[in-house]
C-alpha positions as CSV (number, residue, x, y, z in Angstrom):
1,M,61.6,119.3,199.0
2,G,58.3,120.6,200.3
3,R,56.8,120.3,203.7
4,L,54.7,117.2,204.5
5,R,51.0,117.8,205.2
6,R,49.3,116.6,208.4
7,L,47.3,113.7,207.0
8,S,44.8,111.3,208.5
9,G,44.9,107.6,207.9
10,D,41.9,107.8,205.5
11,E,43.6,110.6,203.5
12,V,46.8,108.5,203.2
13,C,44.7,105.6,202.0
14,A,43.0,107.8,199.4
15,I,46.5,108.8,198.0
16,L,47.6,105.2,197.9
17,F,44.4,104.3,196.1
18,R,45.0,106.9,193.5
19,H,48.4,105.2,192.9
20,G,46.9,101.8,192.3
21,F,46.8,100.3,195.9
22,I,43.7,98.5,197.0
23,E,42.4,98.0,200.5
24,V,42.9,94.3,201.5
25,R,41.5,94.4,205.0
26,R,40.9,96.4,208.2
27,Q,41.9,95.0,211.5
28,G,41.4,97.1,214.6
29,S,42.7,100.6,213.9
30,H,44.9,99.5,210.9
31,I,44.1,99.5,207.2
32,V,46.2,97.2,205.0
33,M,46.7,98.5,201.5
34,Q,48.3,96.4,198.7
35,L,49.7,96.9,195.2
36,R,50.0,93.8,193.1
37,S,52.1,93.7,190.0
38,E,54.0,91.1,188.0
39,G,57.2,92.1,189.9
40,G,55.6,91.3,193.2
41,T,53.3,92.7,195.9
42,V,53.8,95.8,198.0
43,T,51.9,95.7,201.3
44,V,51.6,98.9,203.4
45,P,49.8,99.0,206.8
46,V,48.2,102.4,207.5
47,P,47.0,103.4,211.0
48,G,43.4,104.6,210.9
49,H,44.2,107.6,213.2
50,A,42.9,111.1,212.8
51,E,46.5,112.4,212.4
52,L,49.6,110.4,211.5
53,R,53.0,111.2,213.0
54,T,55.7,112.4,210.6
55,G,57.8,109.3,211.1
56,T,54.9,107.0,210.4
57,L,54.1,109.0,207.2
58,L,57.7,108.8,206.1
59,A,57.7,105.0,206.6
60,I,54.5,104.7,204.5
61,I,56.1,106.8,201.8
62,R,59.3,104.7,201.8
63,Q,57.4,101.4,201.8
64,S,54.9,102.4,199.0
65,G,57.5,103.8,196.6
66,I,55.2,106.7,195.9
67,P,57.0,110.1,195.4
68,R,57.1,112.2,198.5
69,S,55.6,115.1,196.5
70,A,52.2,113.3,196.5
71,F,52.1,113.8,200.3
72,E,53.4,117.4,200.4
73,A,51.5,120.6,200.9
């Protein structure tokens, strides 16, 4: 397992977008990304901060179902 990069909220949204998520809305400092499929909908809120904390990034990875390697250095 590699080391997680320090990512901003916009960088995380770009990674999610490349994996099929779309931006549904922005409210305050949070961006809500969503992936719709026949099996259901996955919704992931992303803080629009300059640098996300490691725990927040891990929660986004878990919720999105995207492989951790997409977020590693």
